[in-house]
N, C-alpha and C positions, 0 to 999 in steps of 0.2 A: 425422506431424510435429506437434511440440508448439508451440502458439501461446498467447500470453497477450496479452489486449487490455484495456487500462485505459480507463476513462471516468469522467466526473464532475468533472473539474477545471474551473477557471474563475477569475474575479476575484471576490473577496469582501472586504468591509470588516473591519477588525479587530473581533474579538468575534463574528464570524459563524461559520457552519457550512457544511461541504461533506461530501458522501458520495462516496467513490471506490469504483468497482467494478472487479474484475478477472475477466474471463471466460476460462476455460481450455479449450482443445480439444487433442485428441491424447493425453491421458492422464487418469487419474482422480485428482483431488486428494485424495481420502480417504486415499490411501496416504502422503501427504507433509506435512511441515511447509511452510507457506506464509509468505511474507515480503512486507512493503512496505518499500522503501527510498526515499530521496529524495536529490537532488543539487541544491544551490544553486550559483549562478554562482561560479566560482573556488574551490569547495570540493569535498572528496572525497564520494563517495557514502556515505551512512550508513544503517544499519538503523534503521527507525522502529518497526516492530512485527512480531511473529512469532506465529503460531498453530500449535500442534502438531497431530498427528493426533487427539489426545484433547481438543483445544480448549483446552489450556493456553496462556496468553498471556504475552508478554514485550514490554516497551515501553522505548524510549529515555527517559532521565530527563527530557528536555526536553518530552516529550509526555504523560507519565503524568498521569492524571486528566482529560485533555482528549480523547485519541483512544481509539477502541475498534476492534479488529480482530475480524472474525467470518467464519465460513465456512458455506457451504451446499453440502454434498457432493452433494446431489441435483441442484442446478443447476450444480455445478462452478464455483462463483464464490467469491471472497473479497472482502470489503468493508472499507473503512476509514472509519469515522465520525469526522469531525474537528470538534470544537467549540472555542469560545473561541479562534479562530484569531488568530495574532499575525503581524506583518510578517516575523518571522524564520522563519516556517513556509513562506515563499515558496520554491518549488523545483519541479523536475520530480519527480514521484512515479512509482516503478516497482514493478510486481509481479514477484515472483521465486519460483522453485522450483528446488531442486537435487536431482537424482537421476541415477543411472548416470554419476557423475563429470562431470556437465555442469550448468552454471548456465543456466537459461532466464530470459529477460527479456522484458517487454513493451516497447512503443515509448515508454512514458511518457506522463503527462498533466500539464500545467502547472497549478500552483496559485499564484495571486498574491494576496497579502493586502495591501491598500492602501486608503487612504481617498481 
């Protein structure tokens, strides 16, 4: 059974940093592209960052230069380093992987950016 568990969310002041981590079990992440999404209240879920099997990265325009996605295939984890956080980054952040015609999601971790 594939499970994704996010951690590292919390309350941070504008300009601060957080590091999210996604721990995956039941499959080997080295085989797949891994994603971080977020969903703010009243908004659709959006792709924040993506990292391919070969560690190529893609970012939403709104987070370019501030966020960095990384993967540790040995630990089966994917991290999202978030710097220079803004109030508009407030959302629930989800780890995601797609394979065998199925989207797998974690339970999400809340990130709140507020003074």
